[in-house]
C-alpha positions as a Markdown table, in Angstrom:
| # | Residue | x | y | z |
|---|---|---|---|---|
| 1 | Unk | -11.0 | 13.9 | 7.0 |
| 2 | Unk | -7.4 | 14.2 | 5.8 |
| 3 | Unk | -6.4 | 16.3 | 2.9 |
| 4 | Unk | -6.6 | 14.4 | -0.4 |
| 5 | Unk | -3.5 | 16.2 | -1.7 |
| 6 | Unk | -0.5 | 17.4 | 0.2 |
| 7 | Unk | 2.5 | 19.4 | -1.0 |
| 8 | Unk | 5.7 | 17.9 | 0.5 |
| 9 | Unk | 9.1 | 19.2 | -0.5 |
| 10 | Unk | 7.5 | 21.1 | -3.4 |
| 11 | Unk | 6.0 | 17.9 | -4.8 |
| 12 | Unk | 2.3 | 17.0 | -4.9 |
| 13 | Unk | 1.4 | 13.7 | -3.1 |
| 14 | Unk | -2.0 | 12.1 | -3.1 |
| 15 | Unk | -3.5 | 10.4 | 0.0 |
| 16 | Unk | -4.2 | 6.7 | -0.5 |
| 17 | Unk | -7.5 | 7.0 | 1.3 |
| 18 | Unk | -6.8 | 4.9 | 4.3 |
| 19 | Unk | -6.1 | 5.8 | 7.9 |
| 20 | Unk | -3.5 | 3.5 | 9.7 |
| 21 | Unk | -3.5 | 3.1 | 13.5 |
| 22 | Unk | 0.0 | 1.7 | 13.7 |
| 23 | Unk | 3.2 | 3.1 | 12.2 |
| 24 | Unk | 4.3 | -0.5 | 11.3 |
| 25 | Unk | 1.1 | -0.9 | 9.2 |
| 26 | Unk | 1.8 | 2.3 | 7.3 |
| 27 | Unk | 5.5 | 1.3 | 6.8 |
| 28 | Unk | 4.4 | -2.0 | 5.2 |
| 29 | Unk | 2.1 | -0.2 | 2.8 |
| 30 | Unk | 4.9 | 2.3 | 2.0 |
| 31 | Unk | 7.1 | -0.6 | 1.1 |
| 32 | Unk | 4.5 | -2.1 | -1.2 |
| 33 | Unk | 4.0 | 1.2 | -3.0 |
| 34 | Unk | 7.8 | 1.7 | -3.4 |
| 35 | Unk | 8.0 | -1.8 | -5.1 |
| 36 | Unk | 5.6 | -0.3 | -7.7 |
| 37 | Unk | 7.9 | 2.7 | -8.2 |
| 38 | Unk | 5.9 | 5.2 | -6.1 |
| 39 | Unk | 7.5 | 8.0 | -4.0 |
| 40 | Unk | 5.9 | 7.7 | -0.6 |
| 41 | Unk | 5.6 | 9.9 | 2.5 |
| 42 | Unk | 4.0 | 8.9 | 5.8 |
| 43 | Unk | 2.4 | 11.7 | 7.7 |
| 44 | Unk | 1.4 | 11.5 | 11.4 |
| 45 | Unk | -1.7 | 13.5 | 12.0 |
| 46 | Unk | -4.2 | 13.5 | 14.9 |
| 47 | Unk | -2.7 | 10.3 | 16.3 |
| 48 | Unk | -3.0 | 8.4 | 13.1 |
| 49 | Unk | -0.7 | 7.6 | 10.2 |
| 50 | Unk | -1.5 | 8.6 | 6.6 |
| 51 | Unk | 0.3 | 7.4 | 3.5 |
| 52 | Unk | 0.7 | 9.9 | 0.6 |
| 53 | Unk | 2.1 | 8.7 | -2.7 |
| 54 | Unk | 3.2 | 10.1 | -6.1 |
| 55 | Unk | 4.6 | 8.6 | -9.2 |
| 56 | Unk | 6.2 | 10.5 | -12.1 |
| 57 | Unk | 5.0 | 9.3 | -15.6 |
| 58 | Unk | 8.1 | 8.3 | -17.5 |
| 59 | Unk | 6.4 | 7.0 | -20.6 |
| 60 | Unk | 3.1 | 7.8 | -22.3 |
| 61 | Unk | 1.7 | 5.2 | -24.7 |
| 62 | Unk | -1.2 | 6.2 | -26.9 |
| 63 | Unk | -3.1 | 3.4 | -28.6 |
| 64 | Unk | -5.7 | 3.5 | -31.3 |
| 65 | Unk | -6.3 | 5.1 | -34.7 |
| 66 | Unk | -5.5 | 8.8 | -35.3 |
| 67 | Unk | -8.6 | 10.9 | -35.9 |
């Protein structure tokens, strides 16, 4: 089982939970994540491709009534 989290270039990335057989498949998923403003790394491990993502929170919106 791949690591759930991986530190790459001093940044914490989270595995997307899927194992890809082909690099092309992982590249397509990477592109989809990047369209949603994720930073993405593809890792080749044990003959399979893993996609790790991260996204920095730029805005925090809190809704509701103060307590």
